[in-house]
C-alpha positions as CSV (number, residue, x, y, z in Angstrom):
1,M,11.0,1.5,-5.9
2,H,7.7,-0.4,-5.9
3,S,4.2,0.8,-5.4
4,M,1.9,-1.0,-2.9
5,T,-1.0,-1.2,-5.5
6,G,-1.1,-4.2,-7.9
7,F,-3.2,-7.1,-9.2
8,G,-2.5,-10.5,-10.6
9,R,-4.6,-13.5,-11.8
10,A,-3.5,-17.0,-12.7
11,E,-4.8,-20.6,-12.8
12,H,-3.3,-24.1,-12.8
13,A,-4.9,-27.5,-13.0
14,T,-3.8,-31.0,-12.1
15,S,-5.6,-34.2,-13.1
16,T,-7.8,-34.0,-10.0
17,I,-8.3,-30.3,-9.3
18,A,-8.1,-26.8,-10.8
19,A,-7.1,-23.6,-9.0
20,R,-8.0,-20.1,-10.0
21,I,-6.3,-17.3,-8.0
22,E,-6.5,-13.6,-7.9
23,A,-4.1,-11.5,-5.8
24,A,-4.7,-7.8,-5.2
25,S,-2.7,-5.4,-3.0
26,V,-3.4,-1.9,-1.6
27,N,-1.8,0.5,0.8
28,R,-1.0,-0.5,4.3
29,K,1.8,0.5,6.7
30,Q,2.6,-3.1,7.5
31,G,2.6,-6.3,5.5
32,E,-0.7,-8.1,5.8
33,V,-2.1,-11.1,3.8
34,V,-5.8,-12.1,3.7
35,V,-6.6,-15.5,2.2
36,Q,-10.0,-16.5,0.9
37,L,-10.4,-20.2,0.1
38,P,-12.9,-23.0,0.7
39,R,-13.3,-24.0,4.3
40,A,-12.2,-27.6,3.6
41,Y,-8.7,-26.3,2.8
42,A,-8.3,-23.9,5.7
43,E,-5.2,-25.7,6.8
44,L,-3.4,-24.4,3.7
45,E,-3.9,-20.8,4.7
46,A,-0.8,-20.3,6.8
47,G,1.5,-21.7,4.1
48,I,-0.2,-19.5,1.4
49,R,0.2,-16.4,3.6
50,K,3.9,-17.3,4.2
51,I,4.6,-17.5,0.5
52,A,3.0,-14.1,-0.1
53,L,4.9,-12.4,2.7
54,Q,8.2,-13.6,1.2
55,K,7.4,-11.5,-1.8
56,V,6.0,-8.3,-0.2
57,S,7.0,-6.3,2.9
58,R,4.3,-3.7,3.0
59,G,0.7,-3.5,1.8
60,R,-2.5,-5.4,2.3
61,V,-2.6,-8.4,-0.1
62,S,-5.9,-10.1,-0.7
63,I,-5.7,-13.6,-2.2
64,S,-8.9,-15.2,-3.5
65,I,-8.7,-18.9,-4.4
66,Q,-11.3,-20.9,-6.2
67,L,-10.9,-24.7,-6.5
68,E,-13.0,-27.0,-8.8
69,R,-12.7,-30.1,-10.9
70,P,-10.7,-29.5,-14.1
71,D,-12.5,-29.3,-17.4
72,G,-13.7,-32.7,-18.5
73,A,-13.8,-34.2,-15.1
74,T,-17.2,-35.4,-13.8
75,S,-18.4,-35.9,-10.3
76,A,-19.5,-39.4,-9.4
77,I,-23.1,-40.0,-8.4
78,R,-23.7,-41.8,-5.1
79,I,-26.9,-43.8,-4.6
80,N,-28.4,-44.0,-1.2
81,A,-29.9,-47.5,-1.6
82,P,-31.5,-47.7,1.9
83,R,-33.3,-44.5,1.4
84,A,-34.5,-45.6,-2.1
85,R,-35.8,-48.9,-0.6
86,A,-37.5,-47.0,2.2
87,L,-39.3,-44.8,-0.4
88,E,-40.4,-47.9,-2.4
89,T,-41.7,-49.6,0.8
90,A,-43.6,-46.4,1.6
91,F,-45.4,-46.6,-1.7
92,T,-46.2,-50.3,-1.2
93,E,-47.7,-49.5,2.2
94,L,-49.7,-46.7,0.6
95,S,-51.0,-49.1,-2.0
96,D,-52.2,-51.5,0.8
97,A,-53.8,-48.7,2.7
98,I,-55.9,-47.4,-0.2
99,G,-56.6,-50.7,-1.9
100,R,-55.0,-49.9,-5.2
101,T,-51.5,-50.1,-6.6
102,V,-49.5,-46.9,-6.4
103,Q,-45.9,-47.0,-7.7
104,A,-43.1,-44.5,-7.2
105,S,-42.0,-43.0,-10.5
106,S,-38.5,-41.8,-11.4
107,A,-39.6,-38.2,-10.6
108,E,-40.4,-39.2,-7.0
109,F,-36.9,-40.8,-6.6
110,L,-35.3,-37.6,-8.0
111,R,-37.3,-35.3,-5.9
112,T,-36.6,-37.2,-2.7
113,P,-33.5,-35.6,-1.0
114,E,-30.3,-37.6,-0.6
115,I,-31.3,-40.6,-2.8
116,L,-29.1,-39.4,-5.7
117,E,-26.1,-37.3,-4.6
118,F,-23.1,-36.0,-6.5
119,D,-19.9,-37.1,-4.8
120,D,-18.1,-33.7,-4.3
121,T,-15.7,-34.9,-1.6
122,P,-12.9,-32.3,-1.3
123,A,-9.6,-33.2,-2.7
124,D,-6.8,-34.0,-0.4
125,P,-5.2,-30.7,0.8
126,A,-1.8,-31.9,-0.4
127,D,-3.2,-32.5,-3.9
128,A,-4.9,-29.1,-3.8
129,M,-1.7,-27.4,-3.0
130,Q,-0.1,-28.9,-6.1
131,A,-2.6,-26.9,-8.1
132,I,-2.5,-23.8,-5.9
133,A,1.2,-23.3,-5.6
134,P,2.0,-22.6,-9.3
135,A,-1.1,-20.4,-9.8
136,L,-0.2,-18.5,-6.6
137,E,3.3,-17.9,-7.7
138,A,2.1,-16.6,-11.1
139,A,-0.6,-14.4,-9.7
140,L,1.8,-12.9,-7.2
141,D,4.5,-12.3,-9.9
142,Q,1.9,-10.5,-12.0
143,M,0.9,-8.4,-9.0
144,I,4.5,-7.5,-8.2
145,A,5.2,-6.6,-11.8
146,M,2.3,-4.1,-11.7
147,R,3.6,-2.7,-8.4
148,A,7.0,-2.3,-10.0
149,S,5.5,-0.5,-13.1
150,E,3.6,1.9,-10.9
151,G,6.6,2.3,-8.7
152,R,8.6,3.6,-11.7
153,H,6.0,6.3,-12.3
154,L,6.1,7.2,-8.6
155,H,9.9,7.4,-8.7
156,D,9.9,9.8,-11.6
157,D,7.3,12.1,-10.0
158,V,9.0,12.1,-6.6
159,A,12.4,12.7,-8.1
160,A,11.1,15.7,-10.1
161,R,9.5,17.2,-7.0
162,V,12.7,16.8,-5.0
163,S,14.5,18.8,-7.7
164,I,11.9,21.5,-7.2
165,L,12.6,21.5,-3.4
166,E,16.3,21.8,-4.1
167,K,15.7,24.8,-6.3
168,I,13.6,26.4,-3.6
169,A,16.4,25.8,-1.1
170,D,18.8,27.5,-3.5
171,S,16.5,30.5,-3.7
172,I,16.3,30.6,0.1
173,V,20.1,30.5,0.4
174,A,20.4,33.3,-2.2
175,Y,17.8,35.5,-0.5
176,A,18.8,34.9,3.1
177,P,21.6,37.5,3.3
178,S,19.2,40.3,2.3
179,V,17.0,39.6,5.3
180,L,19.7,40.9,7.7
181,E,20.4,43.9,5.4
182,R,16.7,44.8,5.4
183,Y,16.5,44.5,9.1
184,R,19.4,46.8,9.6
185,E,17.9,49.4,7.2
186,N,14.5,49.2,8.9
187,L,16.1,49.6,12.3
188,H,18.0,52.7,11.2
189,R,14.9,54.1,9.6
190,R,12.8,53.6,12.7
191,L,15.5,55.3,14.8
192,A,15.6,58.2,12.4
193,E,11.8,58.6,12.4
194,S,11.7,58.5,16.2
195,G,14.1,61.5,16.3
196,L,16.6,59.6,18.5
197,E,20.1,60.7,18.1
198,I,22.0,57.3,18.1
199,D,25.3,56.7,16.4
200,L,24.9,54.0,13.8
201,N,28.1,52.5,15.3
202,D,26.7,52.5,18.8
203,E,27.6,49.3,20.6
204,R,24.0,48.7,21.6
205,L,22.8,49.0,18.1
206,L,25.5,46.7,16.7
207,K,24.7,44.2,19.4
208,E,21.0,44.2,18.5
209,I,21.9,43.6,14.8
210,G,24.3,40.9,15.8
211,L,21.7,39.1,17.9
212,F,19.2,39.3,15.0
213,A,21.8,37.9,12.7
214,D,22.4,35.0,15.0
215,R,18.7,34.3,15.4
216,C,18.0,34.3,11.7
217,D,21.1,32.3,10.7
218,I,19.9,29.2,8.7
219,T,23.3,27.7,7.9
220,E,22.6,24.6,9.9
221,E,19.1,24.1,8.5
222,V,20.3,24.4,4.9
223,T,23.2,22.0,5.6
224,R,20.7,19.4,6.9
225,L,18.4,20.1,3.9
226,R,21.3,19.3,1.5
227,S,22.0,16.1,3.5
228,H,18.4,15.0,3.4
229,F,18.1,15.7,-0.4
230,E,21.2,13.6,-1.0
231,K,19.9,10.7,1.2
232,F,16.5,11.0,-0.5
233,R,18.0,10.5,-3.9
234,E,20.1,7.6,-2.6
235,Y,17.0,5.8,-1.4
236,L,15.2,6.5,-4.8
237,G,18.0,4.6,-6.5
238,L,17.7,1.5,-4.4
239,D,15.8,-1.6,-5.6
240,E,14.3,-2.5,-2.3
241,P,11.5,-1.4,0.0
242,V,12.2,2.3,0.9
243,G,8.7,3.6,1.9
244,R,9.4,3.9,5.6
245,P,12.8,5.8,5.3
246,L,11.4,8.1,2.7
247,D,8.4,8.9,4.9
248,F,10.9,9.7,7.7
249,L,12.9,12.0,5.5
250,C,9.8,13.8,4.5
251,Q,9.2,14.6,8.2
252,E,12.7,15.8,8.6
253,L,12.5,18.0,5.5
254,N,9.3,19.5,6.8
255,R,11.0,20.2,10.2
256,E,13.9,22.1,8.6
257,F,11.7,24.2,6.3
258,N,9.5,25.1,9.3
259,T,12.6,26.1,11.3
260,I,13.9,28.3,8.5
261,G,10.5,30.0,8.2
262,S,10.3,30.7,11.9
263,K,13.9,32.0,12.1
264,A,13.8,34.3,9.1
265,N,10.5,36.1,9.9
266,D,10.4,37.5,6.4
267,A,7.4,37.7,3.9
268,T,9.4,36.6,0.9
269,L,11.1,33.7,2.7
270,A,7.7,32.8,4.1
271,Q,6.4,32.4,0.5
272,H,9.4,30.2,-0.4
273,I,8.6,28.0,2.6
274,V,4.9,27.8,1.6
275,N,5.9,26.7,-1.9
276,A,8.4,24.1,-0.4
277,K,5.8,22.7,2.0
278,T,3.2,22.4,-0.9
279,E,5.7,20.3,-2.9
280,L,6.7,18.3,0.1
281,E,3.0,17.4,0.9
282,K,2.7,16.1,-2.7
283,I,5.7,14.0,-2.2
284,R,4.4,12.6,1.1
285,E,1.1,11.7,-0.6
286,Q,3.0,9.7,-3.2
287,I,5.3,8.1,-0.6
288,Q,2.3,6.7,1.2
289,N,1.9,4.3,-1.7
290,V,5.6,3.2,-1.8
291,E,6.5,-0.2,-0.5
């Protein structure tokens, strides 16, 4: 079982370019990958997204990529000679216009835009990918390792709460027969208090008790609960994405407990149902973060 929350960071450099990558994932029902990288390398985005989706099936994964020259590499300086000559000519014309010599200093050349420029031409995308790919794999592996670690904590918590639900179900099964007995006693008491002379073995009375017994029978619901608990534990033991099936089982468990509560119409059983639904809601909150 893996969580959908994780983070990883890695970097890799070739002789021409260095890549620094951060990968972070959060909850999301579907798998989604968002890539942030320099616009000059936009054509690499689809391939990066494909690599990430091969490793995760659910969750929103944000991948931030920074590309720069490796340590020790320097950018070449490009001189715009025509622009420099134009500046020199302008100062010569200025000298002629005012009748004295005015020369351009080095400061003027540096301040004039586009005379001296650093050559920061982006690397070839294929070369950039050689730096990105190893860093991306390492960052994603770190992120997945964190997701697995958190997933183990989620597994232990959910498994413990499923055990609590099983104990509540056992309590319901043990208590259920007394519901019919109390109904019979209350019915007899009400008849006695009303002053009606009705034989306790009267067919109409027995039929009413039989109908109530049929309405409050929870055998089918308990059987399905047992089956859901067994399937839940089976999924908890799998090393693959199980978030969706576990979420579905939570819905089914909730349905069965609701049915038991409506059938029994008993205060004690109602309290058991409340306790069960409280634990079930905690399980559902945890399952929302399971891949």
